[in-house]
Backbone as CSV, one residue per row, in Angstrom:
resi,resn,N_x,N_y,N_z,CA_x,CA_y,CA_z,C_x,C_y,C_z
1,MET,137.749,145.306,200.024,137.813,146.418,198.636,136.296,147.343,199.210
2,ASN,137.106,148.735,199.559,136.254,149.868,199.459,135.540,150.109,198.201
3,ALA,134.979,150.924,198.384,133.969,151.643,197.067,134.657,152.541,196.322
4,GLU,135.792,152.847,196.739,135.941,154.160,195.564,137.117,152.840,194.549
5,ASN,137.895,151.871,195.083,138.350,151.015,194.751,137.307,150.100,193.371
6,LEU,136.546,149.687,193.862,136.062,149.056,193.253,134.709,149.400,192.418
7,ARG,134.350,151.069,192.782,134.174,152.073,191.430,134.897,151.840,190.211
8,ASP,136.653,152.348,190.374,137.602,152.060,189.715,137.291,150.898,188.711
9,ILE,137.218,150.250,189.054,137.600,148.752,188.269,136.498,148.469,187.715
10,VAL,135.534,148.840,188.389,133.721,149.010,187.218,133.958,150.635,186.502
11,ILE,134.668,151.302,185.980,134.788,152.386,184.897,135.914,151.766,184.268
12,ASN,137.100,151.551,185.017,137.681,151.055,183.945,137.587,149.772,182.878
13,THR,137.296,149.018,183.979,136.338,147.349,182.047,134.819,147.954,181.322
14,LEU,134.163,149.255,181.685,133.608,150.003,180.654,134.208,150.238,180.243
15,GLU,135.619,151.588,180.633,135.874,152.037,179.176,136.814,151.156,178.132
16,ASP,137.874,150.356,178.820,138.097,149.436,178.719,136.991,148.921,176.653
17,MET,136.061,148.197,177.271,135.122,147.312,176.838,134.242,148.582,175.807
18,LYS,134.968,150.087,176.396,133.981,150.702,174.818,132.658,150.918,175.782
19,GLY,132.305,150.942,176.338,131.078,151.652,177.256,130.730,153.130,176.301
20,ARG,130.197,153.436,176.691,129.236,155.037,175.980,128.554,155.788,176.818
21,GLU,129.548,157.487,177.416,128.797,157.890,177.970,128.123,157.560,179.571
22,LEU,129.292,157.244,179.927,129.460,156.666,181.331,129.388,157.409,182.253
23,THR,128.550,157.383,182.990,128.012,158.482,184.476,128.394,157.998,185.396
24,CYS,128.694,158.312,186.965,128.811,158.025,188.065,128.732,158.589,188.956
25,LEU,127.465,158.507,189.130,127.166,159.077,190.093,127.248,158.787,192.058
26,HIS,127.202,159.938,192.720,127.939,159.028,194.232,126.529,160.205,194.996
27,VAL,125.922,159.044,195.400,124.810,159.387,195.990,124.554,158.409,197.671
28,SER,125.895,158.107,197.909,125.905,157.823,199.429,124.852,158.764,200.399
29,ASP,125.361,159.910,199.818,124.621,161.636,201.349,123.011,160.618,200.896
30,ILE,122.441,160.530,199.755,121.581,160.633,199.565,119.836,158.767,199.764
31,THR,121.184,157.777,199.449,120.433,156.809,199.813,121.661,155.600,200.558
32,THR,120.943,154.590,201.155,121.167,154.139,201.926,122.201,152.872,201.339
33,ILE,121.355,152.483,200.211,121.324,151.471,199.528,122.512,151.349,199.062
34,THR,123.686,152.153,198.396,124.778,152.244,197.661,125.180,153.137,197.619
35,ASP,126.660,153.184,197.663,127.543,154.587,197.393,127.412,155.304,195.899
36,TYR,127.925,154.450,194.406,128.126,154.929,193.578,126.618,153.927,192.771
37,MET,126.012,154.990,191.509,125.717,154.366,190.484,126.304,154.714,189.724
38,VAL,126.290,153.934,188.745,127.016,154.054,187.460,126.117,153.740,186.172
39,VAL,126.113,154.576,185.239,125.091,153.894,184.268,125.752,154.506,182.544
40,VAL,125.799,153.239,181.947,127.233,153.037,180.697,125.890,152.996,179.263
41,THR,125.972,153.492,178.485,125.402,152.269,177.513,126.291,151.406,176.124
42,GLY,125.218,149.891,175.958,125.906,149.508,175.850,125.233,150.037,173.542
43,THR,126.603,149.897,172.777,125.536,149.749,171.533,124.391,148.956,170.503
44,SER,125.018,148.149,171.248,123.629,146.690,171.353,123.507,145.400,172.573
45,SER,122.625,144.449,172.134,122.186,143.903,173.467,123.364,143.155,173.551
46,ARG,123.956,142.462,172.706,124.642,141.969,172.533,126.479,142.834,173.411
47,HIS,126.356,143.986,173.011,127.754,145.339,173.926,126.923,144.989,175.533
48,VAL,125.472,145.406,175.305,125.102,145.258,177.220,125.547,143.955,177.278
49,ARG,124.980,143.174,177.250,125.235,141.562,177.723,126.773,141.513,178.392
50,SER,127.834,141.753,176.994,128.955,141.658,177.400,129.808,142.798,178.196
51,LEU,129.063,143.982,178.027,130.440,144.902,179.112,130.096,144.769,180.537
52,ALA,128.516,143.811,180.762,127.659,143.227,181.716,128.215,142.183,182.684
53,GLU,128.526,141.561,181.689,130.031,140.009,181.986,131.022,140.574,182.472
54,ASP,131.485,141.581,181.599,132.819,141.602,181.556,133.124,141.848,183.406
55,VAL,132.112,143.426,183.503,132.402,144.068,184.851,132.039,142.992,186.129
56,ALA,131.104,141.442,186.173,131.291,141.079,186.959,132.332,139.543,186.866
57,LYS,133.010,139.373,185.751,133.778,138.496,185.754,135.645,139.728,186.873
58,LYS,135.204,140.915,186.092,136.600,141.603,187.056,136.464,141.619,188.564
59,VAL,135.307,142.108,188.724,135.179,142.088,190.164,135.214,141.037,190.801
60,LYS,134.898,139.959,190.150,134.998,138.621,191.001,136.148,138.226,190.961
61,ASP,137.478,138.731,190.173,138.232,137.940,189.819,139.182,139.282,190.801
62,SER,138.572,140.260,191.545,139.010,141.209,192.030,139.231,140.166,193.661
63,GLY,138.259,139.713,194.164,137.684,139.695,195.090,136.803,139.774,195.844
64,SER,136.274,140.810,195.352,134.826,141.086,195.432,133.676,140.449,194.801
65,PRO,132.608,139.970,196.220,130.918,139.780,195.018,130.602,140.397,194.082
66,VAL,129.637,139.497,193.826,128.360,140.451,192.697,127.440,139.487,193.573
67,TYR,126.756,140.642,194.088,125.664,139.932,194.692,124.182,139.270,193.551
68,GLY,124.560,140.187,193.037,123.034,139.926,191.818,123.734,140.227,190.095
69,MET,122.971,140.256,189.030,122.656,140.364,187.953,121.491,140.049,187.471
70,GLU,121.084,140.834,186.966,119.693,140.857,186.326,119.580,141.116,184.810
71,GLY,118.180,140.951,183.961,118.161,141.241,182.711,119.290,141.091,181.522
72,GLN,119.456,140.504,181.346,120.952,139.561,180.849,120.033,138.705,179.476
73,ASN,118.931,138.640,180.023,118.140,137.786,179.100,117.913,138.382,177.573
74,LEU,117.319,139.665,177.863,116.979,140.680,177.082,118.588,141.716,176.363
75,GLY,119.008,141.985,177.362,119.596,142.862,177.046,119.845,144.223,176.604
76,GLU,118.270,144.693,177.260,118.484,146.223,176.676,118.627,147.130,178.034
77,TRP,118.905,146.547,179.392,118.980,147.059,180.318,119.428,146.241,181.456
78,VAL,120.684,145.729,181.724,120.921,144.603,182.880,122.051,145.426,184.214
79,LEU,121.103,144.799,185.087,122.294,145.846,186.420,122.683,144.942,187.360
80,LEU,124.052,145.471,187.706,124.142,144.145,188.205,124.355,145.703,189.867
81,ASP,124.042,144.488,191.254,124.356,144.825,192.461,125.796,143.825,193.158
82,LEU,127.129,144.880,192.965,127.828,144.646,193.770,128.110,145.333,194.939
83,GLY,126.670,145.887,195.642,127.164,146.257,196.979,126.594,147.378,197.339
84,ASP,127.908,148.164,197.317,128.701,149.946,196.914,128.803,150.051,195.942
85,VAL,128.268,149.771,194.580,128.546,150.018,193.299,127.015,149.572,192.600
86,LEU,126.460,150.132,192.345,125.080,149.573,191.016,125.131,149.778,190.098
87,VAL,125.587,148.632,188.661,125.561,149.568,187.833,124.452,148.759,186.420
88,HIS,123.375,149.951,185.900,122.978,149.879,184.435,123.444,150.334,183.589
89,VAL,123.370,148.612,182.628,124.395,148.995,181.693,122.791,149.048,180.298
90,MET,122.595,149.824,179.778,121.620,149.689,178.682,121.875,150.557,177.103
91,THR,120.807,150.093,176.581,121.251,150.329,174.816,120.365,151.679,174.868
92,GLU,120.736,152.741,174.389,120.221,153.693,174.085,119.099,154.518,173.732
93,ASP,118.340,153.974,173.300,117.153,153.617,174.299,116.321,153.650,174.916
94,VAL,115.939,152.319,176.018,116.116,151.915,176.957,116.587,153.450,177.632
95,ARG,117.666,154.001,177.691,118.867,154.604,178.554,118.261,155.907,178.247
96,LYS,117.652,156.324,177.403,116.640,157.935,177.224,115.731,157.795,177.382
97,MET,114.881,156.572,177.670,113.724,156.540,177.863,113.657,156.406,180.410
98,TYR,114.279,156.083,180.137,114.139,155.937,181.929,115.081,157.172,182.689
99,ASP,116.156,157.636,181.475,116.867,158.948,182.073,116.919,158.687,184.001
100,LEU,117.448,157.451,183.665,118.011,157.973,186.017,118.885,158.232,186.346
101,GLU,119.832,159.530,185.669,120.456,160.513,186.130,119.560,161.554,186.989
102,SER,118.421,161.774,185.635,117.670,163.068,185.991,116.370,162.683,187.405
103,LEU,116.931,161.047,187.653,115.824,161.074,189.052,116.245,161.248,189.548
104,TRP,117.514,161.646,189.909,118.869,160.907,191.416,118.718,162.442,191.130
105,ASP,119.015,163.170,190.430,119.680,164.556,190.647,120.898,165.389,191.280
106,MET,121.236,164.546,190.714,122.484,164.631,191.144,123.926,165.173,190.233
107,LYS,125.165,165.402,190.212,125.602,165.757,189.599,127.164,164.431,189.203
108,PRO,127.140,164.180,188.389,128.319,162.960,187.861,129.463,163.512,189.591
109,SER,130.281,162.009,189.618,131.475,161.901,190.865,133.069,162.602,190.074
110,ASP,133.804,163.285,191.035,134.447,163.260,190.952,135.427,162.753,190.309
111,LYS,134.994,160.333,189.868,135.677,160.228,188.793,134.691,159.481,187.676
112,GLU,134.443,159.792,186.242,134.061,159.172,185.206,134.516,158.730,184.570
């Protein structure tokens, strides 16, 4: 599966699960670790875990691998490594504290 299709599965799943403030950054021009970075806010630690678990399930169901998932025990920040797409699912407080989007200094991609 190409990076854009994988990105679309992630975004559609997060939108269906009512993830908030979804941002997708196209970072392939500035890093080799991934093509897209998706950042989304969950309303609670339970919601954060549910968002991450549902994305992992949908990606696996599509035939693509999930290379790693970290942070689901606390549920404040769950990172999903899907290869061409990295997904950061965070509570509102954690997202404000780390402000990942400003670290990358990027405009959101054409598909949000």
